[in-house]
C-alpha positions in Angstrom: 28.3 -29.5 61.7 26.8 -29.2 58.3 28.2 -27.9 55.0 27.2 -24.3 54.6 24.6 -23.4 51.9 24.6 -19.9 50.5 21.8 -18.3 48.6 23.0 -17.2 45.1 22.0 -14.0 43.3 19.3 -16.0 41.4 17.8 -17.3 44.6 19.0 -20.9 44.4 21.3 -22.4 47.1 24.8 -23.7 46.6 27.7 -24.9 48.7 29.8 -22.1 50.2 33.6 -22.2 49.9 36.4 -20.4 51.7 39.1 -20.6 49.1 39.3 -24.3 48.2 37.8 -25.4 51.5 34.1 -26.1 52.0 32.6 -23.9 54.8 30.7 -25.6 57.7 28.0 -24.2 59.9 26.2 -25.4 63.0 23.1 -23.2 62.7 19.7 -24.3 61.8 19.7 -22.3 58.5 20.5 -25.3 56.3 17.8 -27.4 57.9 15.2 -24.7 57.5 16.2 -24.0 53.8 16.2 -27.7 53.0 12.9 -28.3 54.8 11.1 -25.4 53.0 12.9 -25.7 49.6 12.9 -29.5 49.1 9.8 -31.1 47.6 8.3 -33.7 49.9 6.6 -36.6 48.3 3.4 -35.7 46.5 0.6 -36.5 49.0 -2.1 -36.1 46.4 -1.0 -38.8 44.0 -1.6 -42.4 45.1 1.3 -44.7 44.5 1.0 -47.1 41.6 -1.3 -44.7 39.7 -0.5 -43.6 36.2 -0.6 -39.8 36.0 0.1 -37.3 33.3 2.3 -34.3 34.2 5.0 -33.7 36.7 5.4 -36.2 39.5 6.8 -35.0 42.8 8.6 -38.0 44.2 10.3 -36.3 47.1 13.9 -35.9 48.3 16.2 -38.7 47.0 17.4 -39.3 50.6 13.9 -40.4 51.5 14.1 -43.3 49.1 14.6 -45.7 52.1 12.0 -44.0 54.2 8.5 -45.3 53.5 7.0 -42.1 55.0 9.2 -39.8 52.9 9.5 -37.2 55.7 11.9 -34.5 54.4 10.8 -31.4 52.6 7.6 -29.5 52.3 4.6 -28.9 50.1 5.3 -25.3 49.2 4.9 -26.4 45.5 1.2 -26.9 46.2 0.9 -23.1 46.1 2.5 -23.0 42.6 1.4 -21.6 40.3 -0.8 -19.1 41.9 -1.3 -15.4 42.0 0.3 -13.8 45.0 -3.0 -13.1 46.7 -3.6 -12.9 50.4 -5.0 -16.4 50.3 -1.9 -17.8 48.7 0.3 -16.0 51.1 -1.7 -17.4 54.0 -1.4 -20.9 52.4 2.4 -20.4 52.1 2.7 -19.6 55.8 0.8 -22.8 56.7 3.0 -24.9 54.3 6.2 -23.5 55.7 5.0 -24.3 59.3 4.1 -27.8 58.2 7.5 -28.3 56.6 9.2 -27.3 59.9 6.9 -29.3 62.2 9.6 -32.1 62.4 11.8 -29.7 64.3 9.3 -29.5 67.1 8.6 -33.2 67.0 12.3 -34.0 67.3 12.9 -31.5 70.1 15.1 -29.2 68.1 12.7 -26.4 68.4 10.3 -25.5 71.2 8.2 -23.4 68.7 8.4 -22.3 65.1 6.8 -19.1 63.6 6.5 -18.2 60.0 5.2 -15.2 58.1 5.0 -14.5 54.4 4.3 -11.4 52.2 4.3 -10.8 48.5 5.3 -7.7 46.6 6.2 -7.1 42.9 6.3 -10.8 42.1 8.6 -11.6 45.1 7.4 -13.9 47.9 9.2 -13.1 51.2 9.2 -15.8 53.9 10.4 -15.1 57.4 11.0 -17.9 59.8 11.7 -17.8 63.5 12.9 -20.9 65.3 12.6 -20.9 69.2 15.1 -23.4 70.6 14.4 -25.3 73.8 17.2 -23.3 75.7 15.3 -20.0 75.0 17.5 -18.8 72.1 15.9 -18.0 68.8 17.1 -17.7 65.2 15.5 -15.7 62.4 15.8 -16.6 58.7 14.5 -14.8 55.6 14.0 -16.2 52.1 12.9 -14.7 48.9 11.2 -16.6 46.0 10.6 -15.1 42.6 6.9 -16.0 42.6 6.5 -15.2 38.9 9.0 -17.9 38.0 6.9 -20.5 39.8 4.5 -20.5 36.9 7.2 -22.3 34.9 8.0 -24.9 37.7 4.9 -27.2 37.3 
């Protein structure tokens, strides 16, 4: 059981409550949202190098993990125009962020697709579980706002 994350009207995620109690969930939704939406350690910047600009240091929970395994590299597509090439890159980055699910035996397969329209990036993810069940998830990102992220 995980604490339930809900997507707010501005697109960010927050804990979900039922009155004063935190809601819990046993779906893969949280794992998918965290894997896609959490910045993995910057793979382009060698450690111990002085750099100018933002530094992507990864999820705080990976501080004890030399590999820094949680999260994804979706930020590598920021900022970019929502062209077909960028959308294709996003699909690959989403699949890469979810690869751990296959490696850990949580998913037999993972599929992702992306599309862009009117400054909104739509990401669809389908997780195929080993028992034959599948779960679908959809996320929206205000692509225009990514120009301000990095």
